[in-house]
ZATORDO-504432 format. One record per residue: residue number from 1; z, x negated, y of N, C-alpha, C, O in turn. Coordinates in pm, whole numbers, padded with zeros to 5 digits, always signed. Layout:
> nr;n_z;n_x;n_y;ca_z;ca_x;ca_y;c_z;c_x;c_y;o_z;o_x;o_y
> NUM;Z;X;Y;Z;X;Y;Z;X;Y;Z;X;Y $
...
***
This chain:
> nr;n_z;n_x;n_y;ca_z;ca_x;ca_y;c_z;c_x;c_y;o_z;o_x;o_y
> 1;-02457;+02442;-00192;-02397;+02393;-00312;-02372;+02243;-00297;-02458;+02170;-00247 $
> 2;-02257;+02198;-00339;-02219;+02057;-00331;-02260;+01986;-00461;-02237;+02036;-00571 $
> 3;-02320;+01870;-00445;-02356;+01793;-00564;-02261;+01675;-00577;-02210;+01624;-00478 $
> 4;-02239;+01633;-00698;-02150;+01520;-00724;-02229;+01391;-00712;-02345;+01384;-00754 $
> 5;-02168;+01289;-00656;-02229;+01159;-00645;-02232;+01096;-00784;-02133;+01098;-00857 $
> 6;-02347;+01041;-00820;-02360;+00984;-00955;-02294;+00847;-00968;-02278;+00797;-01080 $
> 7;-02254;+00785;-00856;-02186;+00657;-00865;-02044;+00677;-00914;-01980;+00777;-00882 $
> 8;-01997;+00582;-00991;-01860;+00593;-01041;-01761;+00562;-00931;-01782;+00470;-00851 $
> 9;-01655;+00637;-00926;-01550;+00619;-00826;-01433;+00549;-00896;-01389;+00594;-01001 $
> 10;-01383;+00440;-00837;-01270;+00371;-00902;-01149;+00462;-00909;-01128;+00544;-00819 $
> 11;-01068;+00451;-01013;-00951;+00536;-01026;-00852;+00508;-00913;-00841;+00395;-00865 $
> 12;-00783;+00612;-00872;-00683;+00599;-00768;-00545;+00601;-00830;-00525;+00657;-00938 $
> 13;-00451;+00539;-00762;-00314;+00540;-00809;-00248;+00675;-00789;-00304;+00765;-00727 $
> 14;-00129;+00688;-00843;-00058;+00814;-00835;+00009;+00838;-00700;+00049;+00950;-00669 $
> 15;+00022;+00731;-00619;+00085;+00741;-00489;-00001;+00671;-00383;-00072;+00575;-00412 $
> 16;+00006;+00721;-00261;-00063;+00660;-00149;+00043;+00594;-00060;+00149;+00651;-00036 $
> 17;+00013;+00473;-00012;+00108;+00405;+00075;+00042;+00357;+00203;-00079;+00333;+00208 $
> 18;+00123;+00344;+00305;+00084;+00282;+00432;+00200;+00191;+00470;+00315;+00234;+00470 $
> 19;+00170;+00064;+00501;+00275;-00029;+00545;+00221;-00106;+00665;+00111;-00162;+00661 $
> 20;+00300;-00109;+00771;+00268;-00188;+00890;+00372;-00298;+00902;+00492;-00272;+00900 $
> 21;+00324;-00422;+00913;+00412;-00537;+00928;+00377;-00609;+01060;+00264;-00603;+01108 $
> 22;+00479;-00677;+01115;+00457;-00742;+01244;+00531;-00875;+01251;+00646;-00888;+01207 $
> 23;+00461;-00972;+01306;+00524;-01098;+01349;+00534;-01081;+01501;+00433;-01096;+01570 $
> 24;+00653;-01051;+01553;+00667;-01015;+01694;+00598;-01112;+01789;+00620;-01233;+01783 $
> 25;+00516;-01055;+01875;+00444;-01134;+01975;+00327;-01213;+01920;+00260;-01283;+01996 $
> 26;+00302;-01203;+01789;+00195;-01284;+01729;+00089;-01204;+01656;-00030;-01224;+01678 $
> 27;+00133;-01113;+01569;+00034;-01041;+01488;+00096;-00913;+01433;+00217;-00903;+01414 $
> 28;+00009;-00815;+01409;+00050;-00691;+01346;-00062;-00652;+01249;-00180;-00671;+01277 $
> 29;-00022;-00597;+01135;-00122;-00561;+01033;-00077;-00433;+00965;+00040;-00418;+00929 $
> 30;-00170;-00339;+00946;-00143;-00217;+00871;-00231;-00216;+00748;-00352;-00235;+00756 $
> 31;-00167;-00193;+00634;-00239;-00187;+00506;-00214;-00051;+00443;-00107;+00008;+00461 $
> 32;-00311;-00003;+00369;-00294;+00123;+00297;-00371;+00115;+00166;-00464;+00036;+00151 $
> 33;-00331;+00197;+00073;-00397;+00200;-00055;-00323;+00294;-00150;-00240;+00375;-00109 $
> 34;-00356;+00281;-00276;-00289;+00362;-00378;-00219;+00270;-00476;-00253;+00153;-00491 $
> 35;-00118;+00326;-00542;-00033;+00248;-00631;+00017;+00340;-00741;+00055;+00454;-00715 $
> 36;+00017;+00292;-00862;+00080;+00364;-00971;+00198;+00281;-01020;+00180;+00183;-01092 $
> 37;+00318;+00321;-00981;+00435;+00243;-01021;+00458;+00253;-01172;+00423;+00354;-01234 $
> 38;+00516;+00149;-01230;+00551;+00157;-01372;+00662;+00260;-01394;+00736;+00294;-01302 $
> 39;+00670;+00308;-01516;+00772;+00406;-01552;+00910;+00354;-01512;+00944;+00239;-01542 $
> 40;+00989;+00436;-01446;+01125;+00400;-01408;+01137;+00326;-01277;+01248;+00293;-01235 $
> 41;+01025;+00297;-01211;+01030;+00224;-01083;+01089;+00313;-00974;+01077;+00435;-00978 $
> 42;+01154;+00249;-00878;+01212;+00322;-00766;+01123;+00302;-00642;+01033;+00219;-00641 $
> 43;+01151;+00379;-00539;+01080;+00364;-00412;+01100;+00221;-00359;+01005;+00161;-00308 $
> 44;+01220;+00167;-00372;+01246;+00031;-00327;+01165;-00071;-00408;+01116;-00169;-00352 $
> 45;+01150;-00047;-00536;+01069;-00137;-00620;+00925;-00142;-00567;+00866;-00249;-00555 $
> 46;+00870;-00025;-00535;+00733;-00019;-00485;+00724;-00086;-00349;+00631;-00163;-00324 $
> 47;+00819;-00059;-00260;+00824;-00123;-00129;+00821;-00275;-00146;+00741;-00343;-00082 $
> 48;+00909;-00327;-00230;+00919;-00473;-00251;+00790;-00530;-00309;+00748;-00639;-00269 $
> 49;+00728;-00459;-00402;+00604;-00507;-00463;+00490;-00511;-00362;+00412;-00606;-00361 $
> 50;+00479;-00409;-00278;+00373;-00406;-00177;+00397;-00516;-00074;+00303;-00585;-00035 $
> 51;+00521;-00534;-00031;+00555;-00640;+00065;+00522;-00777;+00007;+00467;-00863;+00075 $
> 52;+00557;-00798;-00120;+00526;-00925;-00186;+00375;-00947;-00196;+00327;-01059;-00179 $
> 53;+00301;-00840;-00223;+00156;-00850;-00232;+00096;-00892;-00099;+00001;-00970;-00094 $
> 54;+00150;-00839;+00010;+00104;-00879;+00144;+00125;-01029;+00162;+00037;-01098;+00213 $
> 55;+00241;-01080;+00118;+00271;-01222;+00130;+00178;-01309;+00045;+00145;-01421;+00084 $
> 56;+00136;-01257;-00071;+00043;-01333;-00155;-00096;-01338;-00089;-00165;-01440;-00096 $
> 57;-00135;-01227;-00026;-00266;-01221;+00038;-00269;-01303;+00167;-00371;-01364;+00200 $
> 58;-00158;-01302;+00239;-00151;-01373;+00368;-00011;-01430;+00382;+00078;-01362;+00433 $
> 59;+00013;-01555;+00337;+00147;-01610;+00336;+00222;-01601;+00469;+00344;-01583;+00470 $
> 60;+00152;-01613;+00579;+00218;-01602;+00709;+00281;-01463;+00727;+00390;-01451;+00784 $
> 61;+00213;-01358;+00680;+00262;-01222;+00696;+00371;-01188;+00593;+00434;-01083;+00604 $
> 62;+00392;-01274;+00497;+00495;-01251;+00396;+00635;-01240;+00455;+00720;-01171;+00399 $
> 63;+00659;-01307;+00565;+00790;-01302;+00629;+00795;-01207;+00748;+00891;-01209;+00825 $
> 64;+00692;-01124;+00763;+00685;-01033;+00877;+00785;-00918;+00864;+00829;-00885;+00755 $
> 65;+00817;-00859;+00976;+00904;-00740;+00978;+00824;-00617;+00941;+00709;-00602;+00984 $
> 66;+00881;-00530;+00862;+00817;-00403;+00830;+00852;-00304;+00940;+00969;-00276;+00964 $
> 67;+00749;-00251;+01006;+00773;-00155;+01114;+00751;-00012;+01068;+00804;+00082;+01128 $
> 68;+00673;+00004;+00961;+00647;+00139;+00908;+00615;+00127;+00761;+00547;+00034;+00716 $
> 69;+00668;+00224;+00685;+00634;+00233;+00543;+00636;+00380;+00502;+00731;+00453;+00530 $
> 70;+00530;+00421;+00435;+00522;+00556;+00382;+00469;+00548;+00239;+00376;+00473;+00211 $
> 71;+00529;+00626;+00150;+00488;+00633;+00011;+00498;+00779;-00031;+00607;+00837;-00030 $
> 72;+00385;+00838;-00067;+00381;+00980;-00102;+00292;+01001;-00225;+00201;+00922;-00251 $
> 73;+00319;+01106;-00300;+00230;+01138;-00413;+00085;+01151;-00363;+00059;+01205;-00255 $
> 74;-00007;+01101;-00442;-00148;+01098;-00402;-00223;+01218;-00459;-00325;+01203;-00526 $
> 75;-00172;+01334;-00432;-00245;+01455;-00471;-00235;+01558;-00360;-00141;+01555;-00281 $
> 76;-00329;+01645;-00355;-00329;+01750;-00251;-00291;+01882;-00310;-00286;+01983;-00239 $
***
C-alpha cells in the first residue's frame, strides 16, 4: 500500500517546459519547470516570457541562442 507524504507539495503549472540556451563556445544552460500561462496566451508568449526570465536570472544568458524549446501540457 502506498502512503501519501504529509509534506505539502507546491502547486505545479498547467504546462511543463524545457529550454536550452547557448552562448556559442562559452556556455550552455538547460532549464525546466512548470508554467501556467494567462488566459489567451500563445505558445510564443510563453516562449518569450521564459526567455526573458532567463535573462533576468542571468543577464549574460539573456542574449543566448535558444537551441531547444519544448512546451507541453503538464498532465499524464
